[in-house]
C-alpha positions as CSV (number, residue, x, y, z in Angstrom):
1,M,0.0,0.0,0.2
2,P,1.4,2.9,-0.9
3,K,1.9,5.8,2.1
4,V,1.3,9.4,2.4
5,S,3.4,11.3,3.5
6,G,1.7,14.6,3.3
7,F,-1.2,16.4,1.2
8,A,-1.4,19.6,-0.9
9,K,-4.0,22.4,-1.3
10,V,-4.5,23.9,-4.9
11,D,-5.8,27.2,-5.9
12,L,-7.7,25.9,-9.1
13,S,-8.1,29.8,-10.1
14,T,-4.0,31.0,-10.3
15,G,-2.4,27.1,-10.1
16,K,-0.7,27.6,-6.7
17,V,0.1,24.7,-4.9
18,E,0.8,24.6,-1.0
19,K,2.2,21.2,0.7
20,F,2.4,20.3,3.9
21,I,4.9,17.4,4.8
22,Y,4.3,15.3,7.7
23,G,7.9,15.2,7.9
24,D,10.8,12.3,7.7
25,R,9.5,8.6,7.5
26,R,5.9,10.5,9.3
27,Y,2.8,9.4,7.4
28,G,-1.1,9.9,7.4
29,G,-4.0,8.9,7.0
30,E,-7.6,10.5,5.4
31,P,-7.2,14.1,5.9
32,F,-10.2,15.5,7.1
33,F,-11.5,19.3,6.9
34,V,-13.2,20.9,9.8
35,P,-14.9,24.7,9.2
36,R,-13.9,26.7,11.9
37,D,-17.5,28.9,11.1
38,P,-19.9,27.1,8.4
39,N,-21.1,30.6,7.7
40,S,-17.8,31.9,6.4
41,E,-17.1,33.2,2.8
42,R,-13.5,31.0,2.8
43,E,-13.5,27.7,1.6
44,D,-10.3,27.4,3.6
45,D,-11.8,28.8,7.0
46,G,-10.5,25.8,8.8
47,Y,-8.8,22.9,10.1
48,I,-6.9,20.0,8.7
49,L,-7.2,16.9,10.7
50,S,-4.9,13.9,10.1
51,F,-4.0,10.8,11.6
52,V,0.1,10.9,11.6
53,H,2.6,7.8,12.4
54,D,5.7,8.0,13.0
55,E,7.8,5.0,11.9
56,K,10.6,6.3,13.5
57,A,10.0,6.4,17.0
58,W,6.4,4.4,16.0
59,K,4.0,6.6,18.2
60,S,1.1,8.4,16.3
61,E,-1.2,11.8,17.0
62,L,-3.8,13.8,15.6
63,Q,-2.3,16.8,13.4
64,I,-4.3,19.9,14.0
65,V,-3.3,21.8,10.9
66,N,-5.0,25.7,10.0
67,A,-6.6,25.1,6.3
68,M,-5.8,28.7,5.5
69,T,-2.2,28.4,6.5
70,L,-0.9,25.4,6.2
71,K,1.0,25.6,9.7
72,L,0.3,22.5,12.3
73,E,-1.9,24.1,15.1
74,A,-1.3,21.6,17.5
75,S,-0.6,17.2,18.0
76,V,-2.7,15.0,20.2
77,R,-0.3,11.9,21.0
78,L,-2.5,8.6,20.6
79,P,-2.7,5.7,22.8
80,S,-2.5,3.7,19.9
81,R,-1.7,3.3,16.3
82,V,-4.1,4.0,13.8
83,P,-3.7,2.1,11.2
84,Y,-3.3,3.3,7.5
85,G,-5.9,3.7,5.0
86,F,-8.2,4.3,8.2
87,H,-11.4,6.4,6.7
88,G,-12.0,10.0,8.5
89,T,-15.3,10.6,6.9
90,F,-18.5,8.5,8.1
91,I,-22.1,9.2,7.4
92,S,-25.1,7.6,8.9
93,S,-27.1,5.5,6.8
94,R,-30.2,8.0,7.5
95,D,-27.5,10.9,5.8
96,L,-26.8,8.4,2.5
97,E,-30.3,8.0,2.1
98,N,-30.9,11.3,2.2
99,Q,-28.7,12.2,-0.6
100,A,-29.9,9.5,-3.0
């Protein structure tokens, strides 16, 4: 399975690409966007959350990245490893039925 070493933010109007890299031998799962304010007019006004595993130290954490600046805001050490490929988004069957 390929390992994810970070994520990118792409401005589709200008083509500008910004990257957030987890670090040496650090790999993450599926990033999840959480809006700071659901009424904000900026589409990147929020946070990107991702489970990250450090293969050197064999430790995992939840990283919280500011989506506007792509700067790390916080890291939360996890008591156990989150497997690669673990999904960050789940919806209820009721919500799924409402989308059909």
